[in-house]
N, C-alpha and C positions, 0 to 999 in steps of 0.2 A: 526581563526577558531578552533584551538586546545582548546582554553579556552571555546568556546561555546560547543564543544564536551564533555569537562570535566564536564560542568554544566549538560548537558543532561545525561551523565553517572551517575552523582550523583543523579539526580532526578529519573532515572530509578531504581537505587539501593535502594533508599529510598522507592519507591513504592513496589518493590519486597520484601524488608525487612518487610514492614507492612503486606503484603500478607502472608509471611512466619510466622510471629509472631502470627497473628490472627489464622491461620490454626493450628499451633502447640499448641497454648493455648486451642483451642476448641476440638481438636482431641478426648480426653478422654470422652467428653460429648456425642460423636456420636458413641462410640464403640458398643452400644446396637443396633444400626440400622445396621442390617447385613443380608447378603445372604451368598454367599461364601466368599465375601470380605466385611468388615464392612466399614461404612462411616467414622469411625475414622481412619481406615487404609488409606483410600483415602485422608483424610485431612493431614495425616502425609506425604504421597507421595507428595501432593501439597506443603507442608511446606518445604520438602527436596529439591524439584525441584526449588522452589523460592529462597531458601538459596544458592543453587549451582549457580543459575542464577546471584545472587548478586556478587559472587566471579568472575564469568566469565566476567561480565560487568565491574567490577572495576579493576581486576587484569590482565585478559587475553586480553581484549579489542580488540577482533577480530570478524570478521563477523560470524563465526559459533557459538560463544558464545552469541553474540547479537541475532542471530536468535533463539537459544534455549531459551533465556530470553523472547523474544517477544511471542514465541509460548506458553511458560509456562503461561504468563500473559493472552494471548488470550483464552487459554483453561480454565483457572480458571474463567475468566470473563464470558465466554460462559456457564460454568457449573452453576455459580450463577444465571444467567438470565434464563436459561432453567429450572432449578429446582425451581425457584421462580414462574414462570408463567405456566409451563407445568407439569402435573402429568404423568410421563412416567411409573410409577409403577416400580416394580423390573424387571430386565431383565438380562439374563445370570448370571454372578457372582456378578452383582451389585445390591445393595439394593434399595428400594424405597426411594429416597432422596428428594421428593417433600416437600417444606417448603414455603407455600405461604405468608410469612411475610417479612418485612424489619426490621431486627434487627440492632443495632448499629454496631455489629461485621461484619455483612454482608456488611453494607455500607462502613466500613473501608477497608475491603478486596477488594470490588469493586473499591473504590477510589485508592487504591494502585495499583491494576492491570491496571486501566485506566491511571494513571500517568506513569507507566512503558511503556505502549503501546505508548502513546503520545511522550514520551522522546526517545524511541528506534526507532520509524519509520524514523525520519530524519537521524539517524546514519546508519540504514540499507540502506536507499536510497543513502546516500553518499558513502557507501562502495560498493554498487552495481555499481554505476557510475564509481568509481575508478577501480573496477575489470574489467568492460567492456571496459575501455580505454587502458588496458594493452595488449600487444601482446599475442595472443592465450588465453586471459582471465586468464592468470596466475597471481598469487599474492595473 
């Protein structure tokens, strides 16, 4: 089981690394799309969160890190899909990020996030089962 978990962690880290790389590389191109916060800044936040998630998944290997990683991937994937299909316009501090196209970069980020989610869900499920069988849920 440990080898299977190591493979899942490696796949999750790969997906998150792709997500981080795509967002970091594209951030500068989106600095002009701005309200209070620019889309480039949001791309940098996504890149940083995904990079941190890689470290947590590979080095820390604990439930909170895995949860952070899957939430980062889900949030990124959700943002790609929402802003691809729905024109929310600008709201609050966020700019109008509607982009109704599928670019190669967007597909790579989507694939990385999807891979991370698929790899992390079994790890989270196993960790939740382990935690629920411990006395008082400790561990």
